[in-house]
N, C-alpha and C positions, 0 to 999 in steps of 0.2 A: 504494501499499499505506499504509495509516495506521499512525501509529505510536504508541503509548500512553506518556505521561509517567509516569515513576516518580515516586510522591509522596515529599516529603523529610521526614524523619521530625521529630516536633514540631511544633507550631503557631508561628506567626509570633508574637514578644512584642515591642511595643513598648518601647523604654527608657524610663525615668522621665524627666520635665521638670524642669530644675534651678531653674526660677524659682517654684515653689509649696511654701513650706515655712514654718514657724512654729519660735519658740524658746521653751521652756520653761526656767525658773529654778524650781528647786524645786517643779516641777509646775505653775506659773502662766504663763500665756503673758507675756511682757514686751516691751513695744515692737515698732517695727516694723523689722524688720532687713532690709537690702538684699543682704547677701552673707555667707557663712561660708565660709571656705577654711583648709586647713592640715589636715584630717584626716589621719593618717599612723601608721602602725603600724609599727616597724623592730624586728626581731628578729635582732641580728648575730650572725655564726656565729664561734665560737671555735675556733681551730685548734690542733690537738695531735698529737705523734707518741707511738706507743705504743712500748714498749721493744722492739726486735728488729724493728721493723717500718718499711720504708722509706716506706710510705702515711702521707700526712696526714689526718687524720681531723678532724671539725667536730662541734660540739656548740652548741645554740643558747644564746646568752648572755641576758642580762636585757633585757626587753622596754622599749621605749622608746616614748614617746607624744610626737609631735610638738605644739606649740602650735597652738592653733585661733584664729584671729582674726575677731572678729564685725564688721561694719559696720552701722551703725545711724542712722537721721534723728536730729539734735538735737531734743529737745523740753526741756519744761520738768521734766520729771521727773528728779529726783536720785538715785534708787534706784542705777543703775549708778555714778556717780560716788562716793558714798558706800561703795559696796563696795571700789572702787580705793583712795579714800581710807584706809579702814580697814586694807587690806593695805599702804598706803603707811606708815602709824604703827605698824605691827607687829603688827596685829591680822588674822590670816589667816583670813577666812571660808568656808571650804570648803561648796561648793552642787553639788548635781547638776544639769547641765544638758543638757537632751535638745533636739536638733535633730530636728524631724518632717517628713519629706518627704510631701506630700500629693499625691492624685490630680490629672488636669488640670482636673477642675473646683474643684479646692481646696478640696473637702469631705470626704474621707475620707483616713486616713493610711495610707501605702503601706509606709514604714521610718522608722525612729526611731535615732538615734544617740546613746545615754546616755554622756556624760562624768561620771564618778565623781569625785567630791571636788574640783572645778574650782575654780580661784580665780584672781583677777587677776593678770596679770605685767606688761602695760602697755597703757597708754591713750593714745589718739592723736586729739587735738582736731580739730575741723571746719577746712577750709580756707576762709577767709573772703575774698571778692574784690567790691569793690562793682561790678565789671563784668560780673559772672555772676549767672544767675537760677538756679542749680543749688541744689538742696537741700543743706542743711549735713549732712554726714556725718561721726562718729564712728568710731573704731575701737577695739577693747577684745582684747586676746588673755587666752588663758586658758590657764594649765597644768592638767593634771588626772592622777588616778592610775589611773586604767582607762577602757576605752572598750567599750561593747556594742553590738551591732548588732541589733535585733529587727523583724520583721515587723509590719506594719501593725496597728493596734488595740489596741497594748502599752499599759500604763501606765506612767507616769513611775516610775523607782526612788525606793525611800524616801529622806527627806531625811537628809543627812549628818549 
């Protein structure tokens, strides 16, 4: 007696690959970045008790955005260093930074995270070792005031 399989709802969807991405600072592709980490949004719950009620209630608190760290190959470009150095001297130059996730071929945009009004909070120099043949990788950590997630093909946000 033949049995018929019940089709599963929805079509299978492959997850996006984490290795095809580019970084835009104020809408311009900048450098060769090897890693982006730290995207996180936290909305703490603020607890309170209403008068005459034994039950604890909660309301959303202020949104908190975790710092994002960018890892990139050391080159002769001073653009990122100058941005960090200006912040270290007290001139915070906020910029809109977008991390653009690309399709498996690396040609079409599938998702975009826009960090609004980002500025550098930490720079870490490359680890240098005469016994190694690795690429010199630096790291830049950014604070930002807002985070947007957009579907592929979106334009970068306006300059801060």
